[in-house]
Structures are given as C-alpha cells and as structure tokens.
C-alpha positions as CSV (number, residue, x, y, z in Angstrom):
1,M,131.4,91.1,105.2
2,R,129.3,88.7,102.3
3,I,125.8,89.9,102.7
4,I,122.9,88.5,100.9
5,Y,120.5,91.4,100.3
6,I,116.5,90.0,100.0
7,H,114.2,92.1,98.2
8,Q,111.6,90.7,95.7
9,Y,110.9,93.7,93.9
10,F,114.5,95.1,93.5
11,R,114.9,98.0,90.6
12,T,117.3,100.1,89.3
13,P,117.3,104.1,88.6
14,D,116.6,103.0,85.1
15,E,113.8,100.9,85.6
16,G,112.1,103.4,87.8
17,G,110.2,103.0,90.5
18,A,111.5,102.3,94.5
19,V,115.2,102.2,94.0
20,R,116.0,102.2,97.9
21,S,117.4,98.8,97.7
22,Y,120.0,100.0,94.7
23,H,121.3,103.0,96.7
24,L,122.3,100.8,100.1
25,A,123.6,97.8,98.2
26,K,125.5,99.8,96.2
27,G,126.6,102.0,99.0
28,L,127.6,98.6,101.1
29,V,129.5,97.6,97.9
30,E,131.4,100.7,97.7
31,A,132.4,100.6,101.6
32,G,134.2,96.9,100.6
33,H,131.5,94.9,101.4
34,D,130.2,91.4,99.2
35,V,126.6,91.6,98.4
36,E,124.3,89.7,96.3
37,M,120.8,90.5,95.7
38,I,117.8,88.0,95.5
39,T,114.9,89.6,93.6
40,G,112.0,88.3,91.2
41,G,111.8,89.0,87.6
42,S,109.5,88.4,84.9
43,Q,111.5,86.0,83.2
44,T,111.1,82.2,82.3
45,A,114.5,81.3,84.0
46,Y,116.9,82.0,86.6
47,D,119.4,84.9,85.4
48,Q,122.2,86.7,87.2
49,R,123.7,90.1,86.4
50,W,126.7,92.4,87.6
51,I,124.7,95.5,88.6
52,E,127.1,98.2,89.9
53,G,129.0,95.9,91.8
54,I,126.2,94.4,93.0
55,K,125.5,90.5,91.9
56,V,121.9,90.3,91.1
57,H,120.0,87.0,91.4
58,Y,116.6,87.4,88.9
59,L,114.4,84.2,90.1
60,P,111.6,83.7,87.9
61,V,108.6,85.0,89.7
62,S,106.4,87.5,88.1
63,Y,104.5,90.1,89.9
64,N,102.3,92.7,89.2
65,Q,100.1,95.3,91.1
66,K,96.9,94.8,89.3
67,F,97.3,90.8,90.7
68,G,94.7,89.2,92.9
69,F,95.0,88.6,97.0
70,F,95.4,84.7,95.9
71,K,97.8,84.9,93.1
72,R,99.9,87.5,95.2
73,V,100.5,85.2,97.7
74,L,101.4,82.5,95.1
75,S,103.9,84.9,94.0
76,F,105.2,85.6,97.8
77,L,105.6,81.9,98.5
78,S,107.3,81.2,94.9
79,Y,110.0,83.4,95.7
80,I,110.5,82.3,99.3
81,R,111.0,78.7,97.9
82,Q,113.2,79.6,95.1
83,A,115.2,81.9,97.2
84,K,116.2,79.1,99.6
85,K,117.3,76.9,97.2
86,L,119.5,79.6,96.1
87,I,121.1,80.4,99.4
88,I,122.1,77.0,100.0
89,K,124.2,77.2,96.7
90,L,125.5,80.0,97.8
91,P,128.8,80.7,99.6
92,R,127.7,81.6,103.0
93,P,126.9,84.9,103.9
94,D,127.6,86.3,107.3
95,L,124.4,87.6,107.3
96,L,121.1,88.3,105.1
97,Y,119.5,91.7,105.0
98,I,115.8,91.3,104.1
99,T,113.5,93.9,103.5
100,S,109.9,94.0,103.2
101,T,107.2,93.9,101.4
102,P,105.7,91.5,101.4
103,L,105.8,90.5,105.1
104,T,106.9,86.8,103.9
105,T,110.3,87.5,103.1
106,G,111.0,87.7,107.0
107,L,110.3,83.6,106.8
108,L,113.2,83.7,104.8
109,G,115.2,85.3,107.9
110,L,113.2,82.4,110.4
111,W,114.7,80.1,108.0
112,A,118.2,81.1,107.5
113,K,118.4,81.4,111.5
114,N,117.0,78.4,112.7
115,R,118.2,76.0,109.8
116,L,121.8,77.8,108.7
117,A,122.5,79.3,111.7
118,I,122.6,82.7,109.6
119,P,121.8,86.0,111.5
120,Y,119.1,88.4,109.6
121,I,118.0,92.1,109.7
122,F,115.0,93.0,109.1
123,E,113.7,96.1,107.5
124,V,110.4,97.0,107.8
125,R,109.1,99.1,104.7
126,D,105.4,99.3,105.6
127,L,103.2,97.9,107.9
128,W,101.9,94.1,107.6
129,P,99.7,92.3,108.0
130,Q,98.1,96.0,108.9
131,A,98.1,97.4,105.8
132,P,95.7,94.6,103.8
133,I,93.8,94.2,107.2
134,E,92.6,97.7,107.0
135,V,92.4,98.0,103.3
136,G,90.3,94.7,103.7
137,A,92.4,92.2,101.7
138,I,92.5,90.0,104.7
139,R,89.4,89.6,106.7
140,N,89.5,86.1,107.9
141,P,89.7,86.1,111.9
142,L,92.2,83.3,111.8
143,L,94.1,84.7,109.1
144,K,94.6,87.6,110.5
145,R,96.0,85.9,113.9
146,M,98.5,83.5,111.9
147,M,99.6,86.9,109.9
148,V,100.0,89.1,113.3
149,S,102.1,85.8,115.2
150,M,103.9,85.5,112.1
151,E,104.8,89.3,112.1
152,K,106.2,89.0,115.8
153,K,108.3,86.2,115.2
154,I,110.0,87.6,112.4
155,Y,110.6,90.8,114.7
156,L,112.0,89.0,117.5
157,G,114.0,86.5,115.4
158,A,116.0,89.7,114.0
159,M,119.2,90.6,114.9
160,S,118.1,94.3,114.5
161,L,115.1,95.9,113.0
162,V,115.1,99.1,110.8
163,A,112.1,101.5,110.3
164,L,111.5,103.6,107.3
165,S,109.5,106.2,109.5
166,P,109.0,107.2,113.0
167,G,105.9,105.6,113.0
168,I,106.8,102.2,112.0
169,A,109.7,102.3,114.6
170,D,106.9,103.2,117.5
171,H,104.5,100.3,116.7
172,L,108.2,98.1,116.2
173,R,108.6,99.3,120.0
174,K,105.5,98.0,120.8
175,I,105.7,94.8,119.5
176,T,109.3,94.1,120.5
177,P,110.3,96.5,123.2
178,H,113.6,95.0,123.8
179,Q,114.7,94.7,120.1
180,Y,117.5,97.0,118.6
181,I,115.4,99.3,116.0
182,H,117.1,101.7,113.7
183,L,115.3,104.6,112.0
184,I,116.6,104.9,108.3
185,P,113.9,106.8,106.5
186,N,113.6,106.8,102.6
187,F,116.0,109.2,101.2
188,S,116.7,112.0,98.4
189,D,119.0,111.1,95.3
190,L,120.1,114.4,95.2
191,D,122.3,113.5,91.9
192,R,119.5,112.2,89.8
193,F,116.6,114.4,91.5
194,Y,117.5,118.7,91.2
195,P,115.2,121.9,90.7
196,L,115.3,122.7,87.4
197,E,113.5,125.7,86.2
198,K,110.2,125.2,83.6
199,N,111.3,124.7,80.3
200,E,109.6,126.5,77.0
201,S,110.6,123.2,75.0
202,L,109.4,120.6,77.5
203,L,105.8,122.0,77.8
204,K,105.5,122.0,74.7
205,K,106.2,118.7,74.2
206,Y,103.9,118.2,76.8
207,G,101.2,120.1,75.4
208,L,101.3,122.4,78.5
209,T,101.2,126.1,79.2
210,N,103.0,127.7,82.2
211,A,100.0,127.8,84.1
212,L,100.1,126.2,88.1
213,T,100.8,122.5,87.8
214,I,100.1,119.9,90.1
215,A,102.2,116.9,89.7
216,Y,101.4,112.8,90.7
217,T,104.7,110.6,90.1
218,G,104.2,107.3,92.0
219,A,102.0,103.9,92.1
220,L,98.2,104.1,90.9
221,G,96.7,101.5,93.5
222,Q,93.8,101.5,95.8
223,V,95.6,102.9,98.5
224,N,96.9,105.8,96.4
225,A,94.1,108.4,96.9
226,V,94.8,109.9,93.3
227,E,91.3,110.1,93.0
228,E,91.3,113.1,95.3
229,L,93.8,114.9,92.8
230,L,91.0,114.3,90.0
231,N,88.7,116.1,92.6
232,L,90.9,119.0,92.6
233,A,90.9,119.2,89.2
234,Y,87.1,118.7,88.4
235,M,87.1,121.9,91.3
236,A,89.6,123.7,89.4
237,K,87.6,123.2,86.0
238,K,84.2,124.6,87.6
239,R,86.0,127.6,88.6
240,S,87.6,127.9,85.5
241,K,91.1,127.7,86.6
242,N,93.5,126.9,84.2
243,W,95.8,124.9,86.3
244,Q,97.2,121.7,85.1
245,F,97.2,118.3,86.6
246,L,99.9,115.6,85.6
247,I,99.5,111.9,86.6
248,M,102.4,109.8,85.8
249,G,102.3,106.3,87.0
250,E,100.9,102.8,86.8
251,G,98.9,100.3,88.7
252,S,95.9,98.2,89.5
253,H,93.3,101.8,89.3
254,E,95.0,103.3,86.7
255,A,92.1,102.3,84.4
256,Q,89.4,103.5,86.4
257,L,91.3,106.8,86.7
258,K,91.5,107.3,83.4
259,K,87.5,106.7,83.1
260,I,86.9,109.2,85.7
261,A,88.6,111.7,84.1
262,S,87.0,111.0,81.1
263,E,83.5,111.2,82.3
264,K,84.1,114.4,84.1
265,S,85.6,115.6,81.1
266,L,88.9,116.6,82.5
267,S,91.2,117.9,79.8
268,N,93.2,119.7,82.6
269,V,94.8,116.2,83.6
270,H,97.3,114.7,81.7
271,F,98.3,111.1,82.5
272,I,101.8,110.2,81.6
273,P,103.4,107.0,81.1
274,F,105.8,105.4,83.9
275,G,109.4,105.6,83.1
276,S,112.6,106.4,84.3
277,K,113.9,108.6,87.4
278,E,115.2,110.9,84.7
279,K,111.8,110.9,83.4
280,V,110.2,111.5,86.5
281,N,112.7,114.2,87.2
282,E,111.6,115.8,83.8
283,V,107.6,115.8,84.9
284,L,108.9,117.2,88.2
285,S,110.3,120.2,86.7
286,L,106.8,121.0,85.3
287,A,104.9,121.0,88.4
288,D,105.0,123.9,90.7
289,F,103.7,121.2,93.4
290,A,104.0,117.7,94.1
291,W,100.7,116.0,95.4
292,I,101.6,113.4,97.9
293,S,98.5,111.0,98.8
294,F,97.2,108.3,100.6
295,A,93.9,106.9,101.5
296,H,92.9,107.8,105.1
297,L,93.7,104.4,107.1
298,P,95.7,104.6,110.1
299,V,98.5,102.5,109.1
300,L,98.8,104.7,106.1
301,K,99.9,107.4,108.4
302,T,103.3,105.9,109.0
303,N,104.3,105.4,105.3
304,S,107.8,106.7,103.8
305,P,106.8,107.2,100.2
306,N,109.4,107.7,97.6
307,K,107.6,110.2,95.8
308,F,107.9,112.6,98.4
309,F,111.7,112.3,98.6
310,D,111.8,112.6,95.2
311,A,110.0,115.8,95.3
312,L,112.3,117.1,97.9
313,A,115.0,116.7,95.9
314,A,113.2,118.2,92.9
315,G,112.6,121.2,95.0
316,K,109.1,120.9,94.8
317,A,106.3,122.3,96.9
318,I,104.4,119.3,98.5
319,L,100.4,119.3,98.5
320,V,99.9,116.4,100.7
321,N,96.3,114.8,101.6
322,H,96.8,112.9,104.8
323,K,97.8,113.3,108.1
324,G,101.0,111.6,109.5
325,W,104.6,112.4,109.6
326,V,104.8,113.7,105.7
327,F,102.0,115.9,106.8
328,D,104.4,116.7,109.9
329,L,106.9,117.4,108.0
330,V,105.3,119.9,105.5
331,R,103.9,121.9,108.5
332,T,106.9,122.1,110.8
333,H,109.5,123.4,107.3
334,Q,107.0,125.0,105.8
335,L,107.1,123.0,102.6
336,G,103.6,123.3,101.5
337,V,100.1,122.9,101.8
338,S,98.1,120.5,103.2
339,C,94.8,119.2,101.0
340,L,92.6,117.4,104.0
341,P,89.2,116.0,103.0
342,T,87.6,118.4,105.3
343,K,89.4,121.4,104.3
344,V,89.9,121.2,100.4
345,E,88.1,124.7,100.3
346,S,90.4,126.3,102.4
347,A,93.6,124.3,100.9
348,F,92.0,125.7,97.3
349,K,92.3,129.3,98.1
350,K,95.8,128.8,99.3
351,L,96.5,127.7,95.6
352,E,95.1,130.9,94.5
353,E,96.9,133.1,97.0
354,L,100.4,131.2,96.1
355,E,99.3,131.3,92.3
356,E,99.5,135.0,92.7
357,N,102.6,135.4,95.0
358,P,105.4,132.9,93.1
359,L,107.5,134.3,95.4
360,E,106.1,132.4,98.4
361,L,105.9,129.4,96.0
362,L,109.4,129.5,95.2
363,K,110.2,129.4,99.1
364,M,108.2,126.5,99.6
365,G,110.5,124.5,97.0
366,E,113.6,125.6,98.4
367,N,112.7,124.6,102.0
368,S,112.0,121.3,100.3
369,R,115.6,120.9,98.9
370,K,117.6,122.2,102.0
371,L,115.6,119.6,103.9
372,A,116.8,116.7,101.4
373,E,120.0,117.8,101.5
374,K,120.3,118.3,105.4
375,H,118.6,115.4,106.2
376,F,117.6,113.0,104.0
377,S,120.8,112.4,101.1
378,K,121.0,108.3,100.5
379,E,124.7,109.1,101.9
380,H,123.1,109.7,105.1
381,A,121.4,106.6,104.8
382,V,123.7,104.4,103.4
383,S,126.2,105.9,106.3
384,H,123.8,104.9,108.9
385,L,123.3,101.2,107.4
386,K,126.9,100.8,107.8
387,Q,126.8,101.2,111.4
388,V,123.9,99.1,111.7
389,I,125.0,95.9,109.9
390,E,128.8,96.1,111.7
391,P,129.0,94.0,115.0
392,G,128.6,95.8,117.9
393,K,127.3,98.8,116.4
394,N,123.7,97.9,116.9
395,S,122.3,100.4,120.0
396,P,118.7,99.5,121.3
397,N,115.6,101.5,120.5
398,S,117.5,104.1,118.4
399,Q,116.0,107.6,119.0
400,D,117.9,109.3,116.2
401,E,114.3,110.4,114.8
402,H,113.7,113.5,116.7
403,F,115.5,115.8,114.5
404,I,113.0,115.1,111.5
405,L,110.3,117.3,112.9
406,T,112.4,119.9,115.0
407,A,115.6,120.6,112.8
C-alpha cells in the first residue's frame, strides 16, 4: 500500500524524544508498504530525506513547547496549509495515517476524504481538546464548543481509530460508539533500552555516588509535575539522605525548575541536557527508580508516556505520582512504588525500606523488563498496526487491552 503518514513532530532515535512514529513507519516499510512521512522542521525551506526507507518531507514549520497558545495555533495551521499543498503534488496514496497531537492534524484527514476521496486512520495520542481545556489554555466557551465539535467530526470521519491507552479508548467509545477502535499503546524499544548495572566510570562522569538514585527523563512542561520530584529531593535533604535525583529533559518549565532547585540549595539534584535515546539509556543505567509524573488532572490519567516504556525496557523500578493506567500497571505487576501527593510520607518510608533491601528493588526492575518483553515490544505494536491498515482486518471496538492489567 501507499501510505502518507502525518506527524507534525516526527523524530528519530538520534534526535531523542517521542519516536513512536519512526518505529511504526519503519515497520510498515519492512512489511513492504510505501511510506511517506510529512512533518515539520525548524529549517527555512522545504527539505526531503530518506530515513530507513521512509521518505520524510520536512515542511518549514517551527514548533517549540515554549511557544505561547496563539503561536502554537499558528504553527498548527501553517503545517496544515503546507501539508495540503504537498499531498496534492505527491502520488495518490491508498490512505493517510494521521497521528495527534495536535488534534488539528485530523483536519487534513477530513479534507483528504472530502476533497480527494482518500480514507484516513486517526491515531489519538492524548485527549484534545480535553487536555488544554483542563490545563486552562482554552477558556473561551465558544472555542471549547468548536474544538469538541471538531474532535467528534474527525473521529467520525476516520476509517478507524487507534488509541494509545485504555482510558483514551474508553473516551473514543463514548464519543463514537460505532467506530472501529484499536488499542496500540506506546511501546518499549528492547534493543535500544536494556538493563545495565551502575558503572563506576559513568558515576564518576556525572559526579555521582552509588547511592539510591531517582531519574526523570522527559519533557519539562506545565503538565509534567517535575516539581514534585524536587519536593521529594528536598525531603531527602532535610532528612540527611544521600539520595540523588537526575532530571534530563527540556521544556517550558526548565528554567523554573532550576530556579526552585537553586533556591532550595538542592545539591542532590542534577540537571542533564536533553539527548538521544542512547543518552537516555545511559542516564537510566545510573538510576534505581524512574520517576513518572503528570499534573493531577483527570485527562492526564489516560496518558501513555514514552518515558514509562523506556524505563520498562531499561529494567527500572517505577516511582509514579498519579493514578491512572500507569499506576494500575505498577500496582498489578509489582513494578515499583506510588508517590501520590497525599501519601508522600508512606512512599518515602517505602523508599527507605527498599534502600535497605536491594533484592526487592532488583525484582521490581526485573518485573518491568518482563512486562516490556511480553506485552510492549515495538514488534508487537507494528504487527497490530499492519492488521489495522490492511483491508478487512478492522474489527469494531477492539477489546484487546484486558491483558494489560490482568496478565
């Protein structure tokens, strides 16, 4: 099949960040499909590259998490306008595979279906407009209604929908109960991320000791709640614990987090520049726990965070700050410890116990890797996606997420 893959924020493992689309597109190419990716880039003119058999079109559309609301909207609209012009010039595809965010990418699907009679599959990475509404980025009642209406039209117009978490799948069923819905969660790259023992030379490189270490590797934005990790670091400092906290990432709240750490004299917190997936695995190798956090908004309970699946593959125990399906996975499969805002004291006590019981901590890490290998490999995700895009393979309201909490 000829497939045009729409992802405004496409990234490769060398670039770091969310690389789901890279692996899915590569898997489709290896299965014999012809895949062209349309994405945005910070360059000043159109560019095109071949990456692992994927023909990648880079449109000159800059985007940064630090952009304000209106600047982001302009970026989204510019991407749609340029993508339309490009799609018309390209050989006609059999379908578009469109991934959010932003939700506005779905407008390309509606346009292609109505104007060019090209069907599309829409992948829902997180819930728009619910997320910006709950965060407070969208407050105008009229704009809210417009966005909710647009969301429903995009879902109804799709040939089928792909959800990244059980919570997202449930939301889609409520809005479009008769639509084809498939669950393909984010996944673990078992080749690029793997368990490593703490290395003395790496500890020395980062100025660390062999003490209990908690690492966060991900975006440093408004909804990521990394300040709660700083609160935990402050508790450890006040209680004379020699624990270490690593924060690797970039985002709109990076400067604010560094300011908090400076004001509280948190010498136990180490900020590490954003880097490639290999760099992330290196940082995770120094850690005993991976910190997985989001702000405490209902919509964020449905998230399918890449950093969680990277940590699973790396064989790390998990420290999670919020309820939701990640919390349920941690509890059901004994992957780590919950550190909810109302139970920080009990979480701190559990960390102290684990510090004295390394075998139990090691078992949590082993459970993480086993879960990744059994249910969250990229090969499993690609295999499922191939079934989704092939004619006649769609089945309504796929219920294949039951294993995630019960296996």
